[in-house]
C-alpha positions in Angstrom: 37.4 32.5 -9.9 36.9 29.1 -7.7 40.0 30.1 -5.7 38.7 33.6 -5.0 35.3 32.2 -3.8 37.1 29.7 -1.6 39.5 32.3 -0.2 36.4 34.8 0.7 34.7 31.8 2.2 37.6 30.8 4.6 38.3 34.6 5.4 34.7 34.9 6.5 34.7 31.9 8.3 38.0 33.0 10.3 36.7 36.4 11.1 33.4 34.8 12.3 35.4 32.8 14.8 37.4 35.4 15.7 34.2 37.6 16.4 32.7 35.0 18.4 35.6 35.1 20.9 35.6 38.7 21.7 34.2 39.3 25.2 31.2 41.3 25.8 31.8 43.7 28.8 28.5 44.6 30.4 28.1 48.3 31.2 26.5 49.3 34.5 23.4 51.1 34.1 22.0 54.3 35.6 20.3 52.2 38.3 23.6 50.3 39.1 22.7 47.0 37.6 24.7 45.3 34.8 22.4 44.0 32.3 22.9 41.4 29.4 20.8 39.3 27.0 21.8 35.7 26.3 20.3 33.7 23.3 20.7 29.8 23.5 20.6 28.4 20.3 21.1 24.7 19.1 24.3 24.3 20.8 25.5 27.6 21.9 24.8 30.6 23.7 25.4 34.0 22.5 27.4 35.9 23.4 29.7 33.1 24.4 32.1 35.6 26.7 30.6 37.8 29.3 32.6 40.3 31.4 30.9 41.8 34.7 32.1 43.4 37.5 32.6 42.0 41.1 30.2 43.2 43.7 28.1 44.8 41.3 24.6 43.3 40.6 23.8 41.4 37.5 20.8 40.9 35.4 20.9 38.0 33.0 17.9 37.6 30.6 18.2 34.5 28.6 15.9 32.5 26.0 16.3 29.9 23.5 15.7 29.9 20.0 14.7 26.0 19.2 11.1 25.0 19.4 11.8 21.2 20.3 15.0 20.8 21.7 15.2 21.1 25.4 18.0 23.6 26.8 18.8 24.6 30.6 21.0 27.3 31.8 23.4 26.4 34.5 26.0 28.7 36.3 27.5 26.7 39.1 29.7 28.9 41.1 28.6 28.9 44.7 32.1 30.6 45.8 31.0 33.5 43.5 27.6 33.7 45.0 26.0 32.5 41.9 24.1 29.2 41.3 21.5 29.0 38.7 19.9 26.1 37.1 16.8 26.7 35.2 15.1 25.2 32.0 15.0 27.6 29.1 12.1 28.5 26.9 11.3 30.6 23.8 10.1 33.2 26.6 12.9 35.1 28.3 13.5 34.4 31.8 15.5 37.0 33.9 18.3 36.0 36.6 19.4 38.1 39.4 22.8 37.7 41.3 25.7 39.7 42.7 29.2 38.3 42.1 31.3 38.0 44.9 34.4 36.8 43.7 36.6 37.4 40.7 37.4 34.7 38.1 36.2 32.9 35.2 32.9 30.5 35.6 31.1 28.4 33.0 27.7 28.8 31.8 26.4 25.7 30.3 23.4 23.7 29.3 23.2 20.2 30.9 20.9 18.4 28.9 21.9 15.2 27.3 20.0 12.5 25.3 20.6 8.8 26.2 23.6 7.6 24.2 24.5 11.1 22.7 27.2 13.7 23.6 25.6 16.3 26.3 24.7 19.8 24.8 27.7 21.2 26.9 30.1 18.6 24.9 28.7 19.8 21.8 29.8 23.3 22.6 26.7 24.6 24.5 28.9 26.6 26.7 30.0 30.1 27.7 32.1 32.2 29.6 31.1 34.4 32.6 34.3 36.5 33.7 34.0 38.6 37.1 36.5 41.3 37.1 37.6 44.1 39.5 
């Protein structure tokens, strides 16, 4: 019985990891804008991999779930026309941009307490993939 329980836990954990890596392809809505909501939790962003089309407007709405831990939302890709560096709150914030270049760009939290690993080093990083 213990073996079966351990096996179920391992399979569940593996499927959770696989599901976390599945890219979310952001649809283009009727008004021509690609919209996605992102949640920043303790040390992660969900979804963790977002795919958008180049030269099509994007609206990202993002908020954090934690009450005390400070987080921010950074995409530093000026070559693609994307430059965001904003503190997060529990209230959603919206960011608009038009991605100008295909590629994969990091989304991350730059917060870091003294003598500790940064939130990015702890896994608070996602990928914005811009495709044709």
